[in-house]
N, C-alpha and C positions, 0 to 999 in steps of 0.2 A: 496566293501563290503557294504551290506545294514545295516542300523542302525534303531533302533526302539525306541519307547517311553520307553520300558522296559530297554533298554541300558542306556538311559538318567537317569532313576530312579536309576539304579545300580551305576552310577557314583556319583549321589547326595548322595547315601547311603554311599559311600566310602570316601567322602570328609568331614572331621570333622572341625567344627568351633572351633578354639583353645580357644575362650573366653567362650563359653557355653559347650564345650566338647560334643556337639551333632552333628549328621550328618545333612547336609544341607537339606536332604529329609524331616526333621521335620518342616521346615519353607517354603518349596516350594510347592505350590499347582499345580495341573494339569493345571489349567488355566494360570499359569505363565510359562508354557513350550509350545513353538510354534515350531512344527516340520512339515516341508513341503519338502518331498523328503529328500535331503541331507542337506537342510538348517535348522539350529537350532538357536533358541534364548531362553535364560533362564533368568528370572528375579528373583533375590533373594532379599527379603526385610527382613532385620534383625530387631529384636525388641528392640535393645539397641543402644546407640549412638556409631557409628563405623567409625568415621571420619578417624582414623588412620589405621583401619583394612580392610576397604572396598576394596582398590586396591589390597592388598596382597591376600585377599580371592578370588577376581575376577580372578587374574592371576593363582591361584592354581586350581580353577574350570575349567578355560579355558584350562589349560594344561592337566587336567585329561580327559576332553571331547575330546580333540584333539588326545590323546593317544588311546582313544576308537574308533576312526575312523571318528569323526565329523570334517569336513574341515572348518576352520575358524568359529567356533561357536560364536554366539553373546551372550555375558554374561554381565548382568548389576547387580551390587550389590549396594543396597542402604539401608537405615534404616528408620523406622517409629516407633515412640514410642506411644503406645496406652494406654488408660486408663484400669486399672485392678480393680478387684472387691474389695470392702471394707466391713466393718461390716454392716450387714443388718440393715435398719432403720435409718442410719446416713445420714444427708443431705450432698450432694456433694458440692464442692467449685467451683464456676464459674471460668473459666480460668486456672484450675489446673487439669492435668490428673492423677497424682500420688502423694500422700502425703506419705513421709517416715519419721518416728520418729527415732531420734538418742537419745538414752537414756543410763543412767547408774544408778546403785543402789545408788551411793553416789557421792559427789563432789570431785574434785581434781584429776580425772583420765584423764583429757584432752579431755573430751567429746566435748566441744564447738570448740576447735582447730581442732579436728577430723571432726566435722560436716562442718565447714567452708572449710577445704581443700578438703573434699569429694565433696562438692557442686562445688567448683572451678574445680576439676578434671573432674566431669561430664560435666561441661560447655566446658572444653578443648576438651572433646571427641566428642562434637557436640550437646549437649542437651541444651534446654532452662531451666534454673534453678532459683529457688527462695529459700530464707532462711527466716524462721520465728523464732524469738527469743522468746521461750516460757518460759524463766526464768524471770518472772516478778520482782522477788526480786533482782536478780543479773544479769541484761542484760550485755552481753559482746560483742555481734556481732558488734555494732557500732565501738568499739575500734579496734576489730580484722580486720574489713574491711576498717578502716580509713575514715568513713563517719559519720557526726554528725548532718546534717541538718534535719529539721522537714519535714515530708511528706507533699506534696501539696494536696489540696482538692479543686476541682472545684465546688462542690455542697454543701459543708459543712456537708455532710453525709458519704462520702466515701473518702478513701485516695489512693494516688498513691504511690507505693512502692519506696523507695529510691534505687538508683543504686550504688553498690559498686563493682568495678572490673568486671562489666558486669552482676552481679547477682542482681536480684530483692530482696530487703530486707525490712522487717519491724520489729520493736522492740519497746518496751515501753521506751527503752533508747533514742529514738528519740523525745519522748514527754515529758520527765521530765529532770531536770537538772542532770548533771553527778554525783554530790555529794548528790542528794536528794534521800533518801530511800523511797521505796514504802511501807508505813505502812498500809497495807490492810489485811483484813481477807480473808479467802478462797473464799467465794462467790464473793467478789469484784474482786479478782484476776482472777477467772474463767471467769467472765463477760468481764473483760478487754482483756483477751486473745482471747475470742471468737470474740470480736470486731476487734482485730488486724487481726484475721484469715479471717473473713467473710466480713469485711468492707474495706479490701484492694483490689484494682483493679488489681489483678494478671493478667498478660498479657501472655496468651498462654504458660503456663509452662508445660514442660514434667515432671519435678519433683519439688515438694516443700519439702525442707528438714526442718523439725521441730526440733530445738535444745531444747530438753525437759529439764525441771528443774530436779535437782538431787533428788533421793529418790523415794519412792513409796507411798507417802502420798495422801491426798485428791485431791490435784491439779493434780498430775500426773495421778491418777486414772480417774478423771473426763475428762482429756484430752484424755486418751486412749479410753474412752467411747463415747465422743462427736465429736472427730475429725475423718473424714473419711480416715483412714490410710490403705494403702495397705500392710504395714509391718513395722517392727521395727528392728533397728540395736542396739546391745548392746555393749557399749564400756567399757572395763575394763583394769586394769593392771594385771600382773601375781600374784600380792600379794594376799595371802589367804584372808585377810580381805576385800579387794576390790571384790574378787570373790564371797564371801558370799552375799554381797549386790547386785552384778550384777545378781546373780541367782534369787534373789527376784524380780528384775526388769523384768527379762525374764518371770518368772511365772505370774507376773501381766498382761503382754500382752497376755499370753496364756489364762488366765482366761476370758478375755474380747474378745477373738476370733480374735486377731491380730497376723498374722503369724510372726515368727522370721526370718528375712532375713539373719542373720548371726551375728557373734561375731567378734569384732575388738579388738585385744590385743595391747594396747598402752604402751609406755615406756618399751618395752620388753627387750631391751638391750642397754647398754650405751657403746659407743666407745670413748675411751679417745682421745681427740683432739691432745694430745702431742705425745703419744707413740702408739696409735692404739689398745690398749688392750681392749678386749670386756669383759664386766662384767654385769651379770644379777642382777641388784641392787634389783629389786622387786620380784625376783624368776624367774622360768623358766617353760614355757609350760602350764601355768595356763589357758590361753584362749583356747588352743587346747583341754585340758582336759575337760573344761566346754562344749565345742562344742560336744565332744564325749558323755558326760554324757546326753546331751539333744537332741542328734541327729540333730544338726543344723550345718550349715557350718561355719568354721573359715575363715573369709574373708581375714585375713592377720594380720601380726604383724608390729608395727611401733617402731622405735628406740626412745630412750631418748636422744635428742640432744639439745644443747644450741641454735642452729640456728632456730629450729622450734619455740621455745619459743620467741626468740628475734623478729622473723619475724611476729608472731601473735601480739605481743605487739606493734609493730610499724605500724600496719594496712596494712601490706604487706605480707599476708600469704605465706607459703612455695611454693605452687603450682604456684603462680605468681611471687614470688621473685626469685626463682631458678628453673624454669620449667624443666631444663635439669639435675637437680641434682638427687641423689639417693633417697632422701626422697620424692621428687615429683613423681618419678617413682613408688614408693611404694603406694602412695596415688592413683595414676592413676590405678594401678592394682586392688586395693581394690574397687575403684569406678566402674570399668568395671565388676568385679565379682558381685557387688551389682546390677548393671543395668541388667546383664544377669539373675540373680536370679529373679528379678522383671518381666522380659520378659516371664518367664515360669509360672507365676501366672495365675489363671483364669481371663478371660477378663471381663470387666464391661459390662453387658448386660442391664443396666437400661434403656437405650434409645431404646431398642428393644420392650419394653412392654409399653402399654398405662397405664393410671391411672385407677385403679380399684376402683369403689365406690359401696357401698352397701346401698340401700335405703329400708326403711320399706314401704311395700305396703298394 
């Protein structure tokens, strides 16, 4: 039976990537298909970290091609995370492909815990990840990652990020004493944050997760305008009061042209450690309802468990403390959905164009 390029494309159209819910034909170009007689090789390059998915997807595609009549097709599945577009006119950060803001309209909803575990889950999936603690008044990432040393500086002008559980991190918490408050006004805070962001020697990051300060005040708004963000994740609890503030955070990013990558509902349900009874302490379905109201994706819901809190407080977050546990699995699923959502954003084309200057003659 003779086989053609059209047959290959038909198979690629029929095989769905379970992470993105899109056909492989959406990511495979004609140049990645080599067909010579009955010999076939296909190269699939995914746009998200797919360390755990690559082999399974390879086997699925190979089986589908074999069933179509291709004898021993050569299939290679890999991944490459590229830079995506940000707000126009905002200066990019060297060494960082994609900056993701993790925000909430108010404090106390577990935003920092979520940010840390999502960063670690992205790393476990195969990405190079960094974390920036943007909460100058209440830095928590040093404690959550169990690292307290000051960043090194080889030139007295820039800093090397501190490494915690393999993640590149920087925080004002590394530069001041643990019990010393940052008694600064807004402009000083904004300047300090820009220095942490732009004077850190980030090393070849696929994602830099920015743990935003709570609220939608001057600091958060300035960050949303000055940091080159590909998108934002909104963290909320199902509670009505938390949702009110989360909606304000979402609208703030929309007004400055930052895409909303999705909503994460934290503390969605409590499972009693003694009897296993499930109880929705803060309400039910609030994150999903918010997602529907604003036509954004609900990336997932996370439980209210003592272990997540204890592990974060001890500097050993859930994803590394119990990588095979149910909570780590949930963080992993949310992280993959987030990465898949980013992979579908417009590409960054800034390096394709030269600098345009206008001179008076």
